N, C-alpha and C positions, 0 to 999 in steps of 0.2 A: 288893312292888314291887324287882326287883332295881336299874333306873335309875329315877333322879329324871325330875321333871316337864321339867324344861329340857334335860334330857339325851335326853329320849325327843324333845322339838320340834328341837333341834339334829340328832338322828339322823334325822329326817322330812326334814327341811333339805337334809341331806348326802347322801339318797338322793335325795330329789327330784331333785338337782342334776347326780350323777351318771347315775340311770337317767335321768330323764325330757331331759336337757337335754344332757349330754353322751354319754349313750348313745342318747338318741331313741325310747325307748319313749313308747307311749302314755299317759294319765293312767292309764289302767285299768291294765295290766299294772306301770307304776310303783308302782301305791300296794298291788298283790295280790302282786309281788315282794317288798316291803317287809313287808307284813304276815303274808307267810310266814316270812320271816327270823325272824320276832319270837312266830308261834303254835306253831313247833316246840320252841320251850323250853317245860319241865315244868311251871316258872312262872309264865308268862304269865298275869296277872289280868285283870280284867274292866278293872279301871284304866286301864290299860295299854292295854289293848284300843281303849277309848275315846279315851284321851290320843291315840293314833295315829291313830285316826280326825278326832278333832276338829284337829286339826293338818295331817293331807292334807287336809280339809275346807277350812279357811283358806286356805292355800296355792293349791288351787286356785281357789279364789273371788278369790283376788286376783290370779289369773292367766288371768281369765277362762276357764276351764275347766270343760267340764263334770264334775261329780260325783255326778252323780244314780245313775249303777250302785250306789254306797254308803251312799245318803238313809235308804234301811229300815234299815239294818242301824244310821245315824248315830243315828238318831232310836229305835229303840229304847234304844239306849245313854246317851242323854243324858234319859230322861224322871226324873221327878223322884226317886223310888225310889232311884234308883242314885246321884245326887248324893250323899249320905248316906254308902255308900259312899265313893267317890269324896275327899269331903273329911275320913274318917276318916285316909285311906292316905297322901293328900299334904300332908297338913297345914300348913305354911304357905305349900305349893304353889299349896295350893287359890285362893289370891288370883287370883294368877296366870292358872290351868284356868278358872276365873270370867272374868275379865276376858275371855280366850281365845271362852268360850262365848256369852259375849252378845253379841261381836262377831259371832259366826257368826249368831245367835239374829235378831240384827238383820236383817242379810242375808235367810234363810228365810224370815222370815217379814213381810216387807215390806208 
């Protein structure tokens, strides 16, 4: 991973404010414009992808915005078998990741 979990979380917030709030992009275009920026990097990892999806989903959830366009991939990313990879790569930041993941799961699986 190039960025830490906290850096990704902050970058997601910045992208949301810059593109959606100030730029007028809808949620779909905000998300995919941001994802595209990272996806172009050669060393973009599964963990980074999951962190982006997770943090955008939480932002959309907190702002009562639909994120159904990303739910299928998000469900794949948060499968139990992937959590082992994330825990290994995130190290001590995994606690924050897991807290955010549990917050999202409690929303999705009410």
